[in-house]
C-alpha positions in Angstrom: 68.9 13.4 -13.3 65.5 15.0 -13.8 62.9 13.2 -15.9 59.3 13.8 -16.9 58.6 10.1 -17.0 55.4 9.1 -15.1 56.6 5.6 -14.2 59.0 3.1 -15.6 56.1 0.6 -16.3 52.4 1.4 -16.6 50.4 -1.9 -16.4 46.7 -2.4 -17.3 44.9 -5.6 -16.6 43.6 -8.1 -14.1 44.2 -8.2 -10.4 42.7 -10.5 -7.8 43.1 -12.2 -4.5 44.3 -15.8 -4.3 43.7 -18.3 -1.5 46.3 -21.0 -2.1 46.7 -24.4 -0.4 48.6 -27.7 -1.0 47.2 -31.2 -1.2 48.8 -34.6 -1.6 46.6 -35.2 -4.6 43.5 -33.7 -6.0 40.4 -35.4 -4.7 37.8 -37.5 -6.6 34.2 -36.2 -6.5 32.2 -37.0 -3.4 35.3 -37.3 -1.2 37.0 -35.2 1.5 40.5 -33.8 1.2 42.6 -32.2 3.9 44.7 -29.2 2.7 47.7 -27.5 4.3 49.8 -24.4 4.0 47.1 -21.9 3.4 48.4 -18.7 1.9 46.5 -15.5 1.0 48.1 -13.1 -1.4 47.4 -10.8 -4.3 47.3 -12.2 -7.8 46.5 -11.5 -11.4 48.8 -11.4 -14.5 49.4 -7.6 -14.6 49.2 -7.0 -10.9 51.8 -9.7 -10.1 54.1 -8.5 -12.9 54.0 -5.0 -11.4 54.9 -6.4 -8.0 57.9 -8.3 -9.4 59.1 -5.2 -11.4 58.7 -3.0 -8.3 60.7 -5.4 -6.2 63.4 -5.2 -8.9 63.6 -1.5 -8.5 61.3 -0.1 -11.2 58.5 2.4 -10.5 55.2 0.9 -11.5 51.5 1.9 -11.8 48.5 -0.4 -12.4 45.2 0.4 -14.0 42.2 -1.9 -13.5 39.0 -2.4 -11.5 38.1 -3.9 -8.1 34.8 -4.1 -6.3 34.0 -2.2 -3.1 34.1 -5.5 -1.2 36.7 -6.8 1.3 38.7 -8.5 -1.5 39.0 -5.2 -3.3 40.5 -3.6 -0.2 42.9 -6.5 0.1 43.9 -6.3 -3.6 44.6 -2.6 -3.3 46.6 -2.9 -0.1 48.7 -5.8 -1.5 49.8 -3.4 -4.3 50.3 -0.4 -2.1 52.5 -2.4 0.2 54.7 -3.3 -2.8 55.0 0.4 -3.8 52.8 0.0 -6.9 50.9 3.2 -7.7 47.1 2.4 -7.5 45.6 5.7 -8.5 44.4 4.1 -11.7 42.8 1.1 -9.9 39.2 2.0 -9.9 36.6 0.8 -7.4 33.2 -0.3 -8.9 30.5 0.4 -6.4 28.4 -2.7 -5.6 30.8 -4.9 -7.5 32.6 -8.1 -6.5 36.4 -8.3 -7.0 38.1 -11.2 -8.7 38.9 -14.1 -6.3 40.5 -17.5 -6.8 41.0 -20.6 -4.7 44.0 -22.6 -5.8 45.1 -26.1 -4.8 48.6 -27.1 -5.7 50.1 -30.6 -5.8 53.8 -30.2 -4.9 56.1 -32.4 -6.8 53.8 -32.8 -9.8 53.7 -29.2 -11.0 49.9 -29.5 -11.2 47.4 -27.0 -9.7 43.6 -26.7 -9.8 42.1 -23.2 -9.9 38.5 -22.3 -8.9 37.9 -18.6 -9.6 35.2 -15.9 -9.8 35.4 -13.1 -12.4 34.8 -9.6 -11.2 31.3 -8.4 -11.5 32.0 -4.7 -12.1 32.3 -3.2 -15.6 35.6 -3.5 -17.3 37.8 -0.5 -17.5 36.8 1.9 -20.3 39.2 3.7 -22.6 38.1 7.1 -21.2 39.0 5.9 -17.7 42.6 5.3 -18.5 45.2 8.0 -17.7 46.6 8.1 -21.3 48.9 11.0 -20.4 50.6 8.8 -17.9 50.8 6.0 -20.5 52.5 8.3 -23.0 55.1 9.4 -20.4 55.8 5.8 -19.2 59.0 3.9 -19.9 56.9 0.9 -21.0 53.3 -0.1 -21.3 52.3 -3.6 -20.2 49.0 -5.4 -20.6 47.3 -8.7 -20.5 44.6 -7.5 -23.0 41.7 -8.7 -20.7 40.1 -5.3 -20.8 40.4 -5.2 -24.6 39.1 -1.8 -25.4 41.0 0.0 -22.7 44.2 -2.0 -23.5 44.0 -1.2 -27.2 43.4 2.5 -26.6 46.4 2.7 -24.2 48.6 0.6 -26.5 47.9 2.8 -29.5 48.7 5.9 -27.4 51.9 4.3 -26.2 53.0 3.5 -29.7 52.3 7.0 -30.9 54.6 8.3 -28.1 57.3 5.8 -28.8 56.7 3.8 -25.6 57.4 0.1 -25.9 54.3 -2.2 -25.6 54.6 -5.6 -24.0 51.6 -8.0 -24.1 51.0 -11.1 -21.9 48.6 -13.1 -24.1 46.8 -15.9 -22.2 43.8 -16.6 -24.5 43.0 -15.7 -28.1 40.0 -13.5 -27.6 38.4 -10.7 -29.6 40.9 -7.8 -29.9 44.1 -9.8 -29.3 45.1 -9.8 -32.9 44.7 -6.0 -33.0 46.7 -5.8 -29.8 49.5 -7.9 -31.4 49.6 -5.4 -34.3 50.1 -2.6 -31.7 52.8 -4.3 -29.7 56.6 -4.5 -29.6 56.8 -7.7 -27.6 54.0 -10.2 -27.7 54.4 -13.3 -25.5 51.7 -15.9 -25.7 50.7 -18.9 -23.6 50.7 -22.4 -25.1 46.9 -22.3 -25.1 47.0 -19.1 -27.2 49.4 -20.7 -29.6 47.2 -23.7 -30.1 44.2 -21.5 -30.7 46.1 -19.5 -33.3 48.2 -22.2 -35.0 46.3 -25.5 -34.2 48.6 -28.5 -34.0 51.5 -26.8 -35.7 54.6 -26.4 -33.5 54.8 -23.3 -31.2 57.4 -21.7 -33.5 54.7 -21.5 -36.2 52.6 -19.5 -33.8 55.6 -17.2 -33.2 55.9 -16.7 -36.9 52.2 -15.9 -37.2 52.4 -13.4 -34.4 55.6 -11.9 -35.8 53.9 -11.4 -39.2 51.5 -9.0 -37.4 54.3 -6.6 -36.5 55.8 -7.3 -33.0 59.6 -7.2 -33.0 59.7 -10.1 -30.5 57.1 -12.9 -30.4 57.2 -15.9 -28.1 55.3 -18.8 -26.6 55.7 -20.1 -23.1 55.7 -23.9 -22.7 55.6 -24.4 -18.9 58.2 -27.0 -17.7 59.4 -27.4 -21.3 60.7 -23.8 -21.5 59.8 -21.4 -24.3 60.3 -20.6 -27.9 60.6 -17.0 -29.3 61.6 -15.0 -32.3 63.7 -11.9 -32.3 63.3 -10.7 -35.8 64.2 -13.7 -37.9 66.2 -15.4 -35.2 64.5 -18.3 -33.4 65.4 -18.7 -29.7 64.4 -21.9 -28.0 65.4 -22.8 -24.5 64.4 -25.4 -21.8 63.0 -24.2 -18.5 65.4 -23.6 -15.6 65.4 -26.5 -13.2 63.5 -26.1 -9.9 61.8 -28.3 -7.2 58.3 -27.2 -8.1 55.7 -26.6 -5.4 53.2 -24.5 -7.3 53.2 -22.9 -10.8 50.8 -20.1 -9.9 52.3 -16.8 -11.1 55.2 -18.4 -13.1 53.9 -17.0 -16.4 53.3 -13.6 -14.9 56.8 -13.3 -13.5 58.3 -14.7 -16.8 56.6 -11.8 -18.6 57.8 -9.3 -16.0 61.3 -10.5 -16.4 61.2 -9.9 -20.1 59.7 -6.4 -19.5 62.5 -5.7 -17.1 65.0 -6.5 -19.8 63.3 -4.2 -22.2 63.4 -1.3 -19.7 67.1 -2.1 -18.9 68.1 -2.2 -22.5 69.2 -5.9 -22.4 69.3 -8.0 -25.5 66.3 -10.3 -26.2 68.0 -13.6 -25.3 69.1 -12.3 -21.9 65.6 -10.8 -21.2 63.9 -14.1 -22.0 66.4 -16.1 -19.9 66.0 -13.7 -16.9 62.2 -14.2 -17.1 62.5 -18.0 -17.3 64.9 -18.1 -14.3 62.6 -15.8 -12.3 59.6 -18.0 -13.1 61.5 -21.1 -12.0 62.3 -19.5 -8.7 58.6 -18.5 -8.2 57.6 -22.2 -8.7 59.5 -23.2 -5.6 57.1 -21.4 -3.3 53.3 -21.5 -2.9 51.7 -18.6 -4.7 52.8 -16.2 -7.4 54.6 -13.6 -5.3 56.3 -15.3 -2.3 59.0 -16.7 -4.5 59.9 -13.7 -6.6 63.7 -13.7 -6.5 66.1 -10.8 -6.0 67.4 -9.8 -9.3 70.9 -9.8 -8.1 70.7 -13.6 -7.6 70.3 -14.1 -11.3 73.3 -16.2 -12.4 73.9 -14.1 -15.5 73.5 -10.7 -13.9 
C-alpha cells in the first residue's frame, strides 16, 4: 500500500558515544580499580530509542547535532548501521560530540556516569525538517534541545501526529512541551522536581492536568505508575538479573512509542516497554540487550 508518510517515528534529541565497563565495586578516592568487559556503543535517550524502534521493524529518523570529531563519526555510523535515517543529524564544525564513560556494578543495579556535553550549538527550530515531522507516524523527543523540540511538537500536533516525550529533568520549556504532547513519561527525578515529596501518582496528575492523554513516571527497579485518562496504572518492574541499567529508560519509552504506532492499548504499551527495559538491563550498555519484539510474552 502506498503512503506519503516520511517515517514511522521522527526523533529529536540527544545522541552520544558510551564507553562502558564493569567493576566489582566503585572505588574510593585515591585508589585504583581494575575494570573489565569494555564495550563501546552509541547512546543517548532519543538515539537509543530510535535504534530499538528500528530493530522492531519501524522506519525511524533522528534529528540532533554531533561534532566533526571521531566520536561524531562513530555516533552517525552506529545509527546508519541500525537503519536509522541520519539526514537530520547535523555536524557542528569544530564541535565536540557528547561522550560518556560508564562503570556498572553487576548485581547491585548501580552505575556511575562520567560525561561531557556536546560543545556545538543546539539544534535550532529552522534546522528541523518540519515537513518530515508533519508526515511522520509519531514525533518523539527528550526535550533537551528545547526550542527545536517545541517547534517540532507544535507542528506535529497541528498535523495530527502523536507526540511522545521522554522527560528526564524539569528544565525550562518542559511544561510547555507537556502541553503539546499526547504521551508524557517522566523520570523519578522529574517527578520529584515537579511534585516534591508527594507520591509519583501526584506528579502524573499534575502532568495530566497540562493536557497529555497519558502521563507516567518511571521508578527504576520499582516499576512505574501512569495515568490513562482518569485510570491509574501501577506495575512492578519485570524481573531480571541486572548487569547495567544504562539505556533502560530509553528502551522503556521506545516500547511505549511502539505501542502507540501499533495501536495497542496503553496498559499493553507500558508493559511492553517495561519488559524491554528489563531485558536491556541484563547486558552491558543500552543497546546490546534490546530484545526481539516477538519474545515479548504477551505478544
